[in-house]
DOKOLKOL-507029 format. One line per 4 residues: number of its first residue (from 0); their letters; for each residue x negated, z negated, y of C-alpha. Coordinates in pm, whole numbers, plus 32768, in hexadecimal, padded with zeros to 4 digits. Last residue first. Layout:
N
NUM> A> X:Z:Y  ...
END
This chain:
336
335> XXXX> 7E41:75CD:7A90  7E17:76E6:7B90  7EE4:781A:7B1D  7E09:793A:7AF4
331> XXXX> 7F02:7A19:7A1B  8037:79B6:7AE7  7FA3:79CB:7C3E  7EF7:7B14:7BD0
327> XXXX> 803C:7BA7:7B4A  80E8:7B4F:7CA5  7FC7:7BF2:7D52  7FFD:7D28:7C54
323> XXXX> 8175:7D33:7CC1  810C:7D59:7E3E  8011:7E61:7DDC  8113:7F25:7D05
319> XXXX> 8214:7F18:7E2C  813D:7F90:7F41  7FFF:806E:7F43  7FE9:804A:7DD1
315> XXXX> 8148:80E7:7DA0  81C6:815F:7EE5  8082:81CA:7F63  802E:829C:7E2A
311> XXXX> 7EB8:82A6:7E38  7DAD:839F:7E75  7C4C:837B:7EED  7B2F:846A:7F45
307> XXXX> 79D0:8425:7F6B  7896:8404:8058  7764:8350:8033  7668:82C7:813C
303> XXXX> 752E:8215:8130  745A:8340:8173  7548:839D:8282  75B6:84F9:82FA
299> XXXX> 75D3:85B2:81BB  76B8:84AC:8127  7669:84AA:7FC0  777E:8511:7ECF
295> XXXX> 78B5:84A3:7E18  79CD:85A6:7E27  7AAA:84BD:7D49  7B65:836C:7D62
291> XXXX> 7CBD:831A:7CCA  7D6D:81DC:7D15  7E3C:8163:7BE4  7FC0:813A:7BAF
287> XXXX> 8038:82A5:7BA4  817E:8319:7C3C  80DD:8433:7CFA  7F70:846C:7C9F
283> XXXX> 7F99:85CB:7C16  8039:866A:7D4F  7F6A:856E:7E23  7E26:8624:7DAA
279> XXXX> 7CE5:8579:7D13  7BD5:8653:7CA9  7B8D:874A:7BAC  7B21:88B3:7C06
275> XXXX> 7A58:88DE:7ACE  7916:88E1:7B9C  79A2:87DC:7C7D  79C1:86D0:7B69
271> XXXX> 7A10:858E:7BF2  7B59:84D3:7B86  7AEA:8373:7B71  7C0A:8277:7B40
267> XXXX> 7C11:8130:7BE9  7CFC:7FF9:7BB6  7BC2:7F19:7B78  7A6F:7FC3:7BB5
263> XXXX> 79AD:803A:7A75  79C2:81A5:7AC2  799E:816F:7C3A  7855:80AB:7BF8
259> XXXX> 77D9:81B5:7AF9  7831:82D9:7C01  777F:820E:7D24  7645:81D5:7C63
255> XXXX> 763C:833F:7BEF  7674:83A6:7D5D  7557:82C9:7DC2  7582:8195:7EA2
251> XXXX> 7492:8161:7FCE  7470:7FF7:804B  7544:7F58:815F  7669:8053:8105
247> XXXX> 76F7:8166:81E7  785E:81E5:8173  7917:8320:81C2  7A73:834D:8137
243> XXXX> 7B62:8468:8124  7CAF:83CA:80CB  7DE2:8457:800F  7F46:83AD:8018
239> XXXX> 8045:83E1:7EFA  81A6:846F:7F10  8252:857E:7FB3  8143:8647:8055
235> XXXX> 8166:86F6:81AF  803E:862C:824E  8034:8500:8342  7EEC:84CD:83CA
231> XXXX> 7E1A:837D:83F4  7CCF:837B:848A  7C0A:823D:844B  7ADA:8184:84C1
227> XXXX> 7A76:804A:83F5  7940:7F6D:8440  78F8:7E53:836B  7888:7D1A:8435
223> XXXX> 79AE:7C44:83E9  7978:7C82:826E  7A5A:7BB1:8193  7ABA:7CDF:80D9
219> XXXX> 7C36:7CB0:811C  7C0E:7C50:827B  7B11:7D59:82E2  7BD7:7E68:8221
215> XXXX> 7D1F:7DDA:82E1  7CA4:7DF1:8453  7C25:7F69:8441  7D2B:7FDE:8358
211> XXXX> 7E36:7F47:842E  7D8E:7FF0:8550  7DC5:813E:84C5  7F3B:8103:848A
207> XXXX> 7F5D:8078:85E4  7EDE:81BB:8677  7D7E:81E5:871F  7D67:8254:888A
203> XXXX> 7CE0:80F9:88EC  7E2C:80A8:89AA  7EFA:80C9:8869  7FB6:81F3:87D1
199> XXXX> 80DA:81AA:8701  80F6:81F4:8581  8052:8313:84D8  7FE7:8435:85AF
195> XXXX> 7F07:8544:8555  802E:8625:84E0  8000:8726:83E0  80E8:8867:83C4
191> XXXX> 8189:8947:82DC  82AF:884B:82BC  8267:8727:839B  8327:8789:84D8
187> XXXX> 82D0:86AF:85E6  82CE:8537:865D  8338:84CE:84FB  846F:8431:8476
183> XXXX> 857E:8505:8544  8510:8668:8549  8624:8752:84A4  85A2:88B7:848A
179> XXXX> 8651:89D2:8553  86D5:8AC6:844C  8644:8C04:83DB  86BD:8BBE:8260
175> XXXX> 855E:8B6C:81F4  8531:8A93:8327  8664:89D3:82C7  85EB:89A4:815E
171> XXXX> 84A0:8941:81AF  8510:8850:82B0  8617:87B0:81B4  84F2:8755:80D5
167> XXXX> 8423:86AE:81DA  856E:8602:8269  85B2:857B:8107  843D:84D9:80EF
163> XXXX> 8478:8452:8245  85C0:83A7:81E6  850E:8315:80B8  840D:8258:8179
159> XXXX> 8302:82A7:8283  81E3:82A0:8180  82CA:8386:80AD  825A:849B:8187
155> XXXX> 80F2:8499:80FA  7FD3:8429:81B6  7E7D:84DE:81C9  7D8A:83E4:823D
151> XXXX> 7C3B:840F:82F9  7B55:82E8:82B5  7A0E:8271:8358  7973:8132:82B3
147> XXXX> 783B:8072:8328  775E:7F4D:82A3  77BA:7F57:8137  7708:7E41:8078
143> XXXX> 7635:7ED0:7F51  76A5:7EE4:7DD9  77E1:7DFF:7DFF  7834:7EC1:7F4E
139> XXXX> 7831:7FF3:7E79  792D:7F61:7D79  7A02:7EE6:7E82  7A24:801E:7F5B
135> XXXX> 7B17:80C0:7E78  7C04:7FB3:7E5C  7BCE:7F83:7FD8  7C4C:8104:801D
131> XXXX> 7D7D:80DC:7F46  7DF6:7F9B:7FF0  7D9D:8010:8153  7E70:8144:8151
127> XXXX> 7F9C:8078:80D5  7F99:7F64:81DB  7F51:7E0F:8137  8042:7D36:8065
123> XXXX> 803F:7BEF:810F  807D:7A9F:8058  815C:7999:80E0  8195:782F:8059
119> XXXX> 8128:77BB:81BB  7FF0:7706:8142  7FA5:7828:8055  7E3C:7819:7FDC
115> XXXX> 7E6F:7873:7E74  7E95:79EA:7ED0  7D25:79E1:7F60  7CA7:79D5:7DEA
111> XXXX> 7D18:7B44:7DB4  7C22:7BD3:7EBF  7BC4:7D36:7E47  7C7E:7DA0:7D0E
107> XXXX> 7DB2:7CB4:7D69  7DCF:7D4D:7ED1  7E36:7C3C:7FA4  7E71:7BDC:8117
103> XXXX> 7E78:7A5F:8114  7F68:79C0:8226  7ED0:7896:82EA  7DED:796F:83C7
99> XXXX> 7F1E:7A5F:8420  7EA3:7BC4:840D  7F8F:7C3C:82FC  80AF:7B73:8367
95> XXXX> 81BA:7C5C:83F6  8125:7D9F:8378  8232:7DC3:825D  8205:7DB1:80F3
91> XXXX> 8228:7C48:80CB  81E4:7B68:7F94  82BB:7A39:7FC6  8272:7910:7EE9
87> XXXX> 83A7:785A:7EB5  83A4:76DB:7EFB  84EF:768A:7F8D  84A6:76E4:80F6
83> XXXX> 83FD:7831:809D  8511:792C:80C1  85D3:7874:81D8  8480:783C:829E
79> XXXX> 8410:79AA:8268  8563:7A1F:82E8  852B:7A8D:8447  83B0:7AEA:8420
75> XXXX> 8411:7BBB:82EA  8529:7C68:8391  8465:7CD5:84C8  834E:7D44:83EB
71> XXXX> 8418:7E3D:830D  8505:7E14:81EA  83ED:7E0D:80CB  83F0:7C9C:804F
67> XXXX> 838C:7C3F:7EEA  840C:7AE0:7EA0  836B:7A15:7D8F  83E0:78BD:7CFF
63> XXXX> 854A:78D1:7D75  8601:778A:7D1F  8699:776E:7E7B  869E:78C4:7F19
59> XXXX> 87EB:78CC:7F5B  87F3:7798:8030  8875:7830:817D  87E7:7902:82A2
55> XXXX> 886E:7A48:8216  8802:7B79:8157  8932:7C3A:80D5  8943:7C35:7F6A
51> XXXX> 88FA:7D60:7E8A  89C7:7D64:7D4A  88FD:7D6E:7C05  8961:7E3A:7ADC
47> XXXX> 88A8:7DCF:79A3  87FF:7EC0:78A8  868D:7E75:790F  86EC:7E8C:7A7D
43> XXXX> 8818:7F4E:7AE8  886A:7F64:7C55  89B4:7F28:7D0D  8A04:7F3E:7E7F
39> XXXX> 8ADD:7E1B:7F15  89DB:7DCB:8036  8930:7F10:809E  89C5:7F22:8200
35> XXXX> 89CB:7DB6:823C  8847:7DB6:81F7  87B7:7D8D:809B  8781:7C89:7F94
31> XXXX> 873F:7CA8:7E23  8736:7B8A:7D26  868A:7B9F:7BE2  868F:7A97:7AD6
27> XXXX> 85B0:7A5C:799F  84B3:7B56:7A24  8357:7B48:796D  82B6:7C89:79F7
23> XXXX> 82B3:7D9B:78EF  81D9:7E68:79CA  82BE:7FAB:79B3  83EF:7EB6:79FD
19> XXXX> 8362:7E18:7B27  82EC:7F67:7B85  8441:8006:7B80  84F9:7F05:7C3C
15> XXXX> 83CC:7EE9:7D46  83EF:8060:7D70  8562:803F:7DDA  84E7:7F45:7EE7
11> XXXX> 83D9:801A:7F5F  84C0:8142:7F98  85D6:805C:8024  8714:7FCD:7F77
7> XXXX> 8665:7E8E:7F05  85F7:7E18:8058  85B2:7CB5:7FF5  8560:7CAA:7E8B
3> XXXX> 858E:7B53:7DD3  84F2:7ADE:7C97  8557:7998:7BC3  844E:7964:7AB6
END
């Protein structure tokens, strides 16, 4: 299998290299692409050095089976035709195509079969916050359809890229030395702070990130009537997003039923022992593959409600790993 990574030098591109190797993905040939700035850089994959090519409108994707793209929505839109014209399946990590009717938006544990409906040879990888949430929602929805979701996110610096992680570390050092902290990647200083602002604000008062969760959850779960309301917050954590989630189901679901459903849910690990102070935390979950769930309890305001806490590594499951799992799903469930 010939595989391509577009945006190879970015945080997610680098994660693709690690995840493909960790997952023992069947790669016979790997091609790396990047911007003119990244072209010429060398990365090692399974003992072989691979030089990054400059992404151009040419025939470099001829023979490519799967192309993982993570170079931003603008690049994805501009080069989609070039990437797919010879038959490659483009699994795109940007927001470019997520809500297009003719592009499936896929989380394999939730709606893997949608990956086979690709009239444009494009599959969209959802937003990181949406991915980890729907993995947790799926087993509950199987017990009783979910009517309503409220979620507050606690999003790590890495969600804004490698430079944002560097900025957070730099800020702590600058503050310790009595210097003015550098503020470039976020609206405000993130060190010793939380910022209730991820992405740009829209006319309805919500941010684009919050509306991604609203729209994407409905599409992935095939539930146009599902209500979703989100507040997305940036926190001074390096890696792994956390979410406090409240759901309302059509019929009451007990805590024991919910815990059992989570425990048997694909891609989920339950860490829920508050008496012994055991619950998921980003410090422990960074670099882990599954989505972790804990603090499972009844919603005191709603007899059909549950509340729980979810943590996932948004560079792995929230980006590179989910995309690779889509490709694995295509291979393992290939239609005869």
